C-alpha positions as CSV (number, residue, x, y, z in Angstrom):
1,M,-8.3,18.3,2.6
2,L,-10.3,15.3,1.5
3,K,-13.4,15.8,-0.7
4,I,-16.2,13.7,-2.1
5,G,-15.1,11.5,-4.9
6,D,-11.5,11.0,-3.5
7,V,-10.0,7.6,-3.5
8,V,-8.6,7.0,0.0
9,A,-6.7,4.3,1.9
10,H,-7.6,3.4,5.5
11,P,-5.1,1.2,7.5
12,R,-7.9,-1.2,8.6
13,Y,-10.5,-1.1,5.8
14,G,-8.2,-0.7,2.8
15,I,-9.2,1.3,-0.3
16,A,-12.4,3.3,-0.3
17,F,-14.2,6.1,-2.0
18,I,-15.5,9.1,-0.2
19,E,-19.1,9.0,-1.2
20,S,-20.5,11.8,0.9
21,M,-20.4,13.8,4.1
22,R,-22.9,13.4,6.9
23,T,-23.6,15.5,9.9
24,M,-24.8,13.6,12.9
25,Q,-25.7,14.5,16.4
26,Y,-24.9,12.3,19.4
27,Q,-25.2,13.3,23.1
28,D,-25.5,17.0,22.4
29,Q,-22.5,16.9,20.0
30,T,-22.7,17.5,16.3
31,K,-20.0,15.9,14.2
32,R,-19.3,15.7,10.5
33,Y,-18.4,12.3,9.1
34,Y,-16.8,11.1,5.9
35,C,-18.9,8.3,4.4
36,L,-16.5,5.8,2.8
37,R,-17.7,3.1,0.4
38,L,-15.3,0.2,0.6
39,A,-13.7,-0.7,-2.7
40,T,-13.5,-4.5,-2.2
41,E,-15.3,-6.6,-4.8
42,K,-16.9,-8.7,-2.0
43,D,-17.9,-6.0,0.4
44,K,-19.6,-2.7,-0.6
45,S,-20.0,-1.6,3.0
46,M,-20.1,1.9,4.2
47,V,-17.8,3.2,6.9
48,L,-18.2,6.5,8.8
49,I,-15.0,8.3,9.9
50,P,-15.3,11.5,12.0
51,E,-13.9,14.4,10.1
52,D,-11.8,15.5,13.2
53,T,-10.1,12.1,13.4
54,I,-8.8,11.5,9.9
55,E,-5.2,11.9,10.9
56,T,-5.3,9.6,13.9
57,A,-7.5,7.1,11.9
58,G,-4.7,7.0,9.3
59,L,-7.0,8.0,6.4
60,R,-5.1,9.4,3.4
61,T,-5.5,9.9,-0.3
62,T,-4.0,7.2,-2.5
63,L,-0.6,8.3,-3.9
64,L,0.2,5.4,-6.1
65,N,0.6,5.4,-9.8
66,E,2.8,3.6,-12.2
67,A,5.4,6.3,-12.2
68,T,5.9,6.5,-8.4
69,I,6.1,2.7,-8.2
70,Q,8.7,2.6,-11.0
71,E,10.7,5.3,-9.4
72,T,10.8,3.6,-6.0
73,M,11.5,0.2,-7.5
74,S,14.4,1.6,-9.6
75,Q,16.2,2.8,-6.5
76,P,18.9,0.4,-5.2
77,P,17.5,-2.2,-2.8
78,V,18.2,-2.0,0.9
79,K,20.4,-4.9,2.0
80,L,18.3,-6.7,4.5
81,E,19.9,-8.1,7.7
82,G,21.1,-11.7,7.8
83,D,19.6,-12.1,11.3
84,I,16.0,-13.2,10.8
85,R,14.8,-11.5,14.0
86,V,16.3,-8.1,13.0
87,R,15.0,-8.5,9.4
88,Q,11.5,-9.3,10.6
89,D,11.4,-6.4,13.0
90,Y,12.5,-4.1,10.1
91,I,9.7,-5.6,7.9
92,K,7.0,-5.2,10.6
93,T,8.1,-1.5,11.2
94,K,7.9,-0.7,7.5
95,M,4.5,-2.5,7.2
96,R,3.1,-0.5,10.1
97,S,4.0,2.8,8.4
98,R,1.3,2.3,5.8
99,D,3.2,4.9,3.7
100,P,2.8,3.8,0.1
101,Q,6.4,4.7,-0.9
102,E,7.7,2.9,2.2
103,L,5.6,-0.1,1.2
104,V,6.8,-0.1,-2.4
105,G,10.4,0.1,-1.1
106,L,9.9,-2.8,1.2
107,L,8.4,-4.8,-1.6
108,R,11.4,-4.0,-3.7
109,D,13.7,-5.1,-0.9
110,L,11.9,-8.3,-0.3
111,C,11.8,-9.2,-4.0
112,W,15.5,-8.5,-4.2
113,Y,16.3,-10.5,-1.1
114,G,14.1,-13.3,-2.5
115,Q,16.3,-13.5,-5.6
116,T,19.5,-13.9,-3.6
117,Q,18.2,-15.8,-0.4
118,R,15.3,-17.9,0.5
119,L,12.4,-15.9,2.0
120,S,11.0,-17.3,5.3
121,Q,7.3,-18.1,5.3
122,A,6.6,-14.8,7.2
123,E,8.6,-12.8,4.6
124,S,6.7,-14.5,1.8
125,R,3.4,-13.7,3.5
126,S,4.6,-10.1,3.9
127,R,5.5,-9.9,0.2
128,E,2.1,-11.3,-0.7
129,E,0.3,-8.8,1.6
130,L,2.3,-6.0,0.0
131,L,1.3,-7.1,-3.5
132,T,-2.3,-7.3,-2.5
133,T,-2.3,-3.9,-0.7
134,L,-0.4,-2.0,-3.4
135,G,-2.3,-3.8,-6.2
136,G,-5.6,-2.7,-4.6
137,E,-4.4,0.8,-4.2
138,L,-3.1,1.0,-7.8
139,S,-6.3,-0.5,-9.1
140,A,-8.5,2.1,-7.3
141,S,-6.3,5.1,-8.0
142,Q,-5.8,4.3,-11.7
143,Q,-9.4,2.9,-12.1
144,V,-8.2,-0.4,-13.6
145,S,-9.2,-3.9,-12.7
146,P,-7.3,-5.6,-9.9
147,L,-6.0,-8.1,-12.4
148,A,-4.6,-5.3,-14.6
149,A,-3.1,-3.7,-11.6
150,K,-1.4,-6.9,-10.5
151,H,-0.1,-7.4,-14.0
152,T,1.4,-3.8,-14.0
153,L,3.0,-4.5,-10.6
154,D,4.5,-7.8,-11.8
155,T,5.9,-6.1,-14.9
156,I,7.4,-3.3,-12.9
157,I,8.9,-5.7,-10.4
158,A,10.4,-8.0,-13.1
159,A,12.0,-5.0,-14.9
160,A,13.4,-3.5,-11.7
161,M,14.9,-6.9,-10.5
162,A,16.5,-7.3,-14.0
163,N,18.0,-3.8,-13.8
164,H,19.3,-4.4,-10.2
165,Q,20.8,-7.7,-11.4
166,A,22.5,-6.0,-14.3
167,A,23.8,-3.3,-12.0
168,K,25.1,-5.9,-9.6
169,T,27.1,-7.7,-12.3
170,V,28.6,-4.4,-13.5
171,N,29.8,-3.4,-10.0
């Protein structure tokens, strides 16, 4: 159950804070709405999400912290397909999931693939989108600046890639 003050992620609007709840009446129906204040630096807009649609709207609490990112990044990378069409279908499917751990895993896999192969432009854009999305979520959930969150992500990624490289040379 979501509550006022929670930091949440919305698939369309990104990171937001539940600022309040409102009850509104429209055509003889009374509904309760979560009032979300968007967390972007440029836009402090308010978005209303009906309480009874949070599941279908994809609204969820943020689950990211350094430990969960490190844990997922430390797992062995998934070997991405050589066929670019298959690889891009896989990437699109993972990106649509919006599950934070799936996204961190995809970022790990793309970073690893990028160390051994050349990323396509679409794959590079996906990697950048993942960095932005996960950095924003980490920033909001840990209450640090976006720059600090990006630095944390970069550090975790570099360490994970070095560990995967070391494991590869041992095997």
